[in-house]
DRENFIKOL-263556 format. One record per residue (C-alpha): residue number from 1; residue in three letters; x, y, z. Coordinates in steps of 0.2 Angstrom, whole numbers. Each point is the difference from the previous one (the first is absolute). Last residue first. Layout:
N
+-----+------+-------+-------+-------+
:  nr : rest :    xx :    yy :    zz :
+-----+------+-------+-------+-------+
: NUM :  ALA :     X :     Y :     Z :
...
+-----+------+-------+-------+-------+
END
This chain:
287
+-----+------+-------+-------+-------+
:  nr : rest :    xx :    yy :    zz :
+-----+------+-------+-------+-------+
: 287 :  ARG :    72 :   199 :  -315 :
: 286 :  ASP :    -1 :    -2 :    19 :
: 285 :  HIS :   -17 :    -5 :     7 :
: 284 :  PRO :    -9 :     9 :    14 :
: 283 :  GLY :   -13 :    -8 :     0 :
: 282 :  SER :   -19 :    -1 :    -1 :
: 281 :  TRP :   -11 :    16 :     0 :
: 280 :  VAL :   -18 :     0 :     3 :
: 279 :  ALA :   -13 :    14 :    -3 :
: 278 :  LEU :   -18 :    -1 :     5 :
: 277 :  LEU :   -12 :    14 :    -4 :
: 276 :  GLU :   -18 :     2 :     5 :
: 275 :  LEU :   -10 :    16 :    -6 :
: 274 :  LYS :   -17 :     5 :     5 :
: 273 :  SER :   -11 :    13 :    -8 :
: 272 :  ALA :   -13 :    12 :     7 :
: 271 :  GLY :   -15 :    11 :    -5 :
: 270 :  PRO :    -7 :    16 :    -4 :
: 269 :  HIS :    -4 :     4 :   -18 :
: 268 :  GLU :   -10 :    16 :    -4 :
: 267 :  GLU :     1 :     8 :    17 :
: 266 :  ARG :    19 :    -5 :     3 :
: 265 :  GLU :     5 :    -7 :    16 :
: 264 :  TRP :    15 :   -12 :    -4 :
: 263 :  ARG :     6 :   -15 :     9 :
: 262 :  VAL :    16 :   -10 :    -3 :
: 261 :  LEU :     2 :   -16 :    11 :
: 260 :  SER :    18 :    -7 :    -1 :
: 259 :  THR :     7 :   -18 :     5 :
: 258 :  THR :    18 :    -2 :    -1 :
: 257 :  ARG :    11 :   -16 :     1 :
: 256 :  GLU :    19 :     0 :    -1 :
: 255 :  SER :    11 :   -15 :    -1 :
: 254 :  ARG :    18 :    -5 :     1 :
: 253 :  PHE :     7 :    17 :     1 :
: 252 :  TRP :    18 :     4 :    -3 :
: 251 :  GLY :    17 :    -1 :     8 :
: 250 :  GLY :     3 :   -19 :     1 :
: 249 :  ASP :     5 :     1 :    18 :
: 248 :  LEU :   -14 :    11 :     7 :
: 247 :  ASP :   -13 :    -8 :   -11 :
: 246 :  LEU :   -14 :    12 :     1 :
: 245 :  GLU :   -18 :    -7 :     2 :
: 244 :  SER :   -14 :    13 :    -4 :
: 243 :  ARG :   -17 :     3 :     6 :
: 242 :  THR :   -10 :    15 :    -7 :
: 241 :  THR :   -16 :     9 :     4 :
: 240 :  ALA :    -8 :    13 :   -10 :
: 239 :  ALA :   -13 :    14 :     2 :
: 238 :  VAL :    -2 :    12 :   -15 :
: 237 :  SER :   -11 :    15 :    -3 :
: 236 :  ALA :    -5 :     6 :   -17 :
: 235 :  GLY :    -5 :    18 :    -3 :
: 234 :  GLY :   -18 :     6 :    -1 :
: 233 :  PRO :     3 :    15 :    12 :
: 232 :  VAL :    18 :     6 :    -1 :
: 231 :  SER :    15 :    -4 :    11 :
: 230 :  PRO :    -1 :   -18 :    -2 :
: 229 :  THR :     5 :   -12 :    15 :
: 228 :  VAL :    13 :   -14 :    -4 :
: 227 :  ARG :     2 :   -13 :    14 :
: 226 :  ILE :    14 :   -13 :     0 :
: 225 :  THR :     2 :   -14 :    13 :
: 224 :  GLY :    14 :   -11 :     3 :
: 223 :  THR :     6 :   -17 :     6 :
: 222 :  ILE :    18 :    -7 :     0 :
: 221 :  VAL :     6 :   -17 :     4 :
: 220 :  ALA :    19 :    -1 :     0 :
: 219 :  ILE :     7 :   -17 :    -7 :
: 218 :  ARG :    16 :    -7 :     6 :
: 217 :  ALA :     7 :   -14 :   -11 :
: 216 :  GLY :     4 :   -18 :     3 :
: 215 :  GLY :   -16 :    -6 :    -9 :
: 214 :  ALA :   -11 :    11 :    11 :
: 213 :  ALA :     4 :     9 :    16 :
: 212 :  GLU :   -11 :    13 :     6 :
: 211 :  VAL :     2 :    19 :     5 :
: 210 :  GLY :   -16 :     8 :     6 :
: 209 :  GLU :   -14 :    13 :    -3 :
: 208 :  LEU :    11 :    14 :    -5 :
: 207 :  ARG :   -13 :    14 :    -3 :
: 206 :  TRP :    -3 :    12 :   -15 :
: 205 :  CYS :   -10 :    16 :    -1 :
: 204 :  ARG :    -4 :    10 :   -16 :
: 203 :  VAL :   -10 :    17 :     0 :
: 202 :  ARG :    -5 :     7 :   -17 :
: 201 :  SER :    -8 :    17 :    -2 :
: 200 :  ALA :    -8 :     4 :   -17 :
: 199 :  ALA :     4 :    12 :   -14 :
: 198 :  THR :    -9 :     1 :   -16 :
: 197 :  ASP :     9 :    -4 :   -17 :
: 196 :  GLY :   -16 :    -7 :    -7 :
: 195 :  GLN :     4 :   -17 :     7 :
: 194 :  THR :    10 :     1 :    16 :
: 193 :  ARG :    15 :    11 :     5 :
: 192 :  VAL :     8 :    -3 :    17 :
: 191 :  LEU :     2 :    11 :    16 :
: 190 :  SER :    10 :    -9 :    13 :
: 189 :  SER :     0 :   -10 :    16 :
: 188 :  ASP :    13 :   -13 :     6 :
: 187 :  GLY :     2 :   -16 :    10 :
: 186 :  TRP :     8 :    -9 :    14 :
: 185 :  GLU :    -6 :   -13 :    12 :
: 184 :  GLU :     8 :   -11 :    14 :
: 183 :  GLY :    -8 :   -17 :     5 :
: 182 :  VAL :    16 :   -10 :    -3 :
: 181 :  ARG :    15 :    12 :     3 :
: 180 :  VAL :     6 :    13 :   -13 :
: 179 :  PRO :    17 :     4 :    -8 :
: 178 :  MET :     1 :    18 :    -6 :
: 177 :  GLU :    -6 :     8 :   -16 :
: 176 :  PRO :   -16 :   -10 :    -1 :
: 175 :  LEU :    -4 :    -9 :   -17 :
: 174 :  LEU :   -11 :     9 :   -12 :
: 173 :  PHE :   -11 :    -9 :   -12 :
: 172 :  SER :    -8 :     5 :   -17 :
: 171 :  ALA :    13 :    14 :    -1 :
: 170 :  ARG :    -5 :    15 :   -10 :
: 169 :  GLU :    -3 :    10 :    16 :
: 168 :  GLU :    17 :    -4 :     8 :
: 167 :  SER :    10 :     5 :   -16 :
: 166 :  SER :   -10 :    16 :     0 :
: 165 :  GLN :   -15 :     4 :   -12 :
: 164 :  ARG :     0 :    13 :   -13 :
: 163 :  GLU :     7 :   -13 :   -13 :
: 162 :  ASP :   -17 :    -9 :     1 :
: 161 :  GLY :     2 :   -18 :    -5 :
: 160 :  PHE :     9 :    -9 :   -14 :
: 159 :  PRO :    12 :     9 :   -12 :
: 158 :  GLY :    -2 :    -5 :   -19 :
: 157 :  SER :     0 :   -13 :   -13 :
: 156 :  VAL :   -13 :    -7 :   -11 :
: 155 :  ASP :     9 :   -13 :   -11 :
: 154 :  GLU :    -5 :    -5 :   -18 :
: 153 :  PRO :    -4 :   -18 :    -5 :
: 152 :  ARG :   -19 :     2 :     3 :
: 151 :  GLY :   -10 :   -16 :    -1 :
: 150 :  PRO :     0 :    -2 :    19 :
: 149 :  ALA :     5 :    16 :     8 :
: 148 :  VAL :    19 :     3 :     4 :
: 147 :  ARG :     3 :    11 :    15 :
: 146 :  THR :    16 :     8 :     5 :
: 145 :  TYR :     2 :     7 :    17 :
: 144 :  HIS :    11 :    12 :     9 :
: 143 :  VAL :     1 :     3 :    19 :
: 142 :  GLU :    11 :    12 :    10 :
: 141 :  PHE :     4 :     4 :    18 :
: 140 :  VAL :   -12 :   -13 :     9 :
: 139 :  ARG :     2 :    -2 :    19 :
: 138 :  GLY :    -1 :   -19 :     4 :
: 137 :  ARG :    11 :     1 :    16 :
: 136 :  THR :    14 :    -8 :    -9 :
: 135 :  ASP :     0 :    14 :   -14 :
: 134 :  ILE :    -8 :     0 :   -16 :
: 133 :  ARG :     4 :     3 :   -18 :
: 132 :  SER :   -13 :    -9 :   -11 :
: 131 :  VAL :    -1 :    -8 :   -17 :
: 130 :  VAL :   -17 :    -6 :    -5 :
: 129 :  THR :    -3 :   -11 :   -15 :
: 128 :  LEU :   -18 :    -4 :    -5 :
: 127 :  LEU :    -9 :   -12 :   -11 :
: 126 :  PRO :   -18 :     6 :    -4 :
: 125 :  GLY :   -13 :   -14 :     2 :
: 124 :  SER :     2 :   -17 :    -8 :
: 123 :  PRO :   -15 :   -12 :     0 :
: 122 :  SER :   -12 :    15 :     0 :
: 121 :  ARG :   -18 :    -5 :     2 :
: 120 :  PRO :   -12 :    12 :    -8 :
: 119 :  ASN :   -15 :    -3 :    11 :
: 118 :  ALA :   -16 :     8 :    -6 :
: 117 :  SER :    -7 :   -14 :   -10 :
: 116 :  ASP :     6 :   -12 :    14 :
: 115 :  PRO :   -11 :     8 :    13 :
: 114 :  ALA :    10 :    11 :    12 :
: 113 :  GLY :     2 :    -6 :    18 :
: 112 :  VAL :    19 :     2 :     0 :
: 111 :  LEU :     9 :     6 :   -15 :
: 110 :  ASP :    17 :    -8 :    -4 :
: 109 :  LEU :    18 :     5 :    -1 :
: 108 :  ARG :    15 :   -11 :    -3 :
: 107 :  SER :    19 :     4 :     2 :
: 106 :  SER :    16 :    -6 :    -6 :
: 105 :  ASP :    19 :     5 :     2 :
: 104 :  THR :    -3 :    15 :    11 :
: 103 :  VAL :    18 :     7 :     3 :
: 102 :  ASP :     4 :     9 :    16 :
: 101 :  SER :    18 :     7 :    -1 :
: 100 :  VAL :     8 :     7 :    16 :
:  99 :  THR :    14 :    13 :     3 :
:  98 :  LEU :     4 :     0 :    18 :
:  97 :  THR :     6 :    14 :    12 :
:  96 :  ASP :     7 :    -3 :    17 :
:  95 :  GLY :    18 :     1 :    -6 :
:  94 :  SER :    -1 :    -2 :   -19 :
:  93 :  VAL :    -8 :   -16 :    -6 :
:  92 :  ALA :    -3 :    -5 :   -18 :
:  91 :  LEU :   -12 :   -10 :   -11 :
:  90 :  VAL :   -10 :    -9 :    14 :
:  89 :  THR :   -12 :   -11 :   -10 :
:  88 :  ARG :   -19 :    -3 :     3 :
:  87 :  THR :    -8 :   -12 :   -12 :
:  86 :  GLY :   -17 :    -3 :    -7 :
:  85 :  HIS :   -17 :    -8 :     1 :
:  84 :  SER :   -17 :     8 :    -1 :
:  83 :  ILE :   -17 :    -3 :     6 :
:  82 :  SER :   -16 :    11 :    -3 :
:  81 :  ARG :   -18 :    -1 :     5 :
:  80 :  THR :   -12 :    15 :    -4 :
:  79 :  GLY :   -16 :     6 :     6 :
:  78 :  TRP :   -19 :    -1 :     0 :
:  77 :  VAL :   -13 :    -3 :    13 :
:  76 :  TRP :   -18 :    -4 :    -2 :
:  75 :  ASN :   -15 :     9 :     9 :
:  74 :  THR :    -4 :    13 :   -13 :
:  73 :  ASP :    -9 :   -10 :   -13 :
:  72 :  GLY :   -14 :     8 :   -11 :
:  71 :  PRO :    12 :    10 :   -11 :
:  70 :  VAL :    18 :    -4 :     3 :
:  69 :  ALA :    11 :    15 :    -3 :
:  68 :  ALA :   -13 :    13 :     4 :
:  67 :  ASP :    -2 :    -7 :    18 :
:  66 :  PRO :    18 :     2 :     4 :
:  65 :  VAL :     9 :   -16 :     3 :
:  64 :  PRO :     7 :    -4 :    18 :
:  63 :  GLY :    18 :    -4 :     2 :
:  62 :  LEU :    13 :   -14 :     0 :
:  61 :  THR :    19 :     0 :    -3 :
:  60 :  VAL :    10 :   -16 :     1 :
:  59 :  SER :    19 :    -1 :     0 :
:  58 :  ALA :    14 :   -13 :    -2 :
:  57 :  ARG :    18 :     4 :    -1 :
:  56 :  THR :    14 :   -13 :    -2 :
:  55 :  THR :    18 :     4 :     1 :
:  54 :  SER :    16 :   -11 :    -2 :
:  53 :  TRP :    15 :     9 :     9 :
:  52 :  THR :    17 :     4 :    -8 :
:  51 :  GLN :    17 :     4 :     7 :
:  50 :  GLY :    12 :     8 :   -13 :
:  49 :  ALA :     6 :    15 :    11 :
:  48 :  ARG :    -2 :    -6 :    18 :
:  47 :  GLY :   -15 :     2 :    11 :
:  46 :  GLY :    -9 :    12 :    12 :
:  45 :  ILE :   -16 :     4 :     9 :
:  44 :  ARG :     2 :     6 :    18 :
:  43 :  LEU :    -9 :    -2 :    17 :
:  42 :  LEU :    12 :     2 :    14 :
:  41 :  VAL :    -7 :   -10 :    15 :
:  40 :  ARG :     1 :     5 :    18 :
:  39 :  GLU :     0 :   -13 :    13 :
:  38 :  GLN :   -15 :     0 :    12 :
:  37 :  ALA :   -10 :   -14 :    -9 :
:  36 :  SER :    16 :   -11 :     0 :
:  35 :  ALA :     2 :     2 :    19 :
:  34 :  ALA :   -18 :    -5 :     2 :
:  33 :  GLU :     2 :   -15 :   -11 :
:  32 :  ALA :    16 :    -5 :     9 :
:  31 :  VAL :    -9 :     2 :    17 :
:  30 :  CYS :   -15 :   -10 :    -6 :
:  29 :  LEU :    12 :   -14 :    -7 :
:  28 :  ALA :    10 :     0 :    16 :
:  27 :  CYS :   -16 :    -2 :    10 :
:  26 :  LEU :    -6 :   -14 :   -11 :
:  25 :  ALA :    17 :    -9 :     2 :
:  24 :  LEU :    -1 :     2 :    19 :
:  23 :  GLN :   -17 :    -7 :     0 :
:  22 :  VAL :     5 :   -15 :   -10 :
:  21 :  ALA :    15 :    -3 :    11 :
:  20 :  ARG :   -11 :     1 :    15 :
:  19 :  ARG :   -12 :   -13 :    -7 :
:  18 :  LYS :    15 :   -11 :    -4 :
:  17 :  LEU :     6 :     2 :    18 :
:  16 :  GLY :   -17 :    -4 :     7 :
:  15 :  VAL :    -1 :   -16 :   -11 :
:  14 :  ALA :    17 :    -5 :     6 :
:  13 :  GLY :    -6 :     3 :    18 :
:  12 :  THR :   -15 :   -11 :    -2 :
:  11 :  ALA :    10 :   -14 :    -8 :
:  10 :  ALA :    12 :     1 :    15 :
:   9 :  ASP :   -14 :     0 :    13 :
:   8 :  GLY :    -8 :   -15 :    -9 :
:   7 :  GLU :    17 :    -9 :     0 :
:   6 :  GLY :     2 :     3 :    19 :
:   5 :  ALA :   -17 :    -6 :     3 :
:   4 :  GLY :     3 :   -16 :    -9 :
:   3 :  ASP :    17 :    -3 :    10 :
:   2 :  GLY :    -9 :     3 :    16 :
:   1 :  MET :   -14 :   -12 :    -4 :
+-----+------+-------+-------+-------+
END
């Protein structure tokens, strides 16, 4: 009986030690996660000359149809669906400034919700080459594009964007100037030009939600909101949300998803439209 009791006590003690070890490991993990959350992270894009990423962009735009467009039927929704494939290449690097080329190799555009007779499906949309000079925070200093429309061999070239805007205002995203912790936010506000060359106020805010490990890489998860308020009655207002995954080691985004709601308050045609955009980059690869 004595030997059996001793063995039972030993087994109980071993189980207790294992439980204690598991508890200590969990505590250490919690401490490590807490410490990681308090570490500041420098968010930057980058790359070496010659590196490339494969790109895929898909978008859906939906909106109500005015009464006059569809007599007798005002409840259906129209829109467009597009998908494109291309390549992003770092052409040159000078300090913290990159010259980047985005080439659309193929694209397709379809109408959504339209009858077949009204749907001019396009198996190949306009092909586009965009050369940008940007810095590691995403500020845009210069953009030039060349578009080749299907069936038209000539190029249509010219500057892209409003030259009156600053490099920060022309940036589709803006990374913080200083390192940030998980949970911290940054942003900007400015006046931008909308359709009709009218001014609107734009407020953008981003937040570092976390830093994750995926496939041996560190991925920064960034969310954002964008609000555009028109300065004149009847102008379009925009409310958008974004979610991006930035590869801290690879130097570029892995994905970006944007959902935008556009509203306009015009007496003749008030309404709204919705845009959903998903962009995915895979790479980098060396040429």
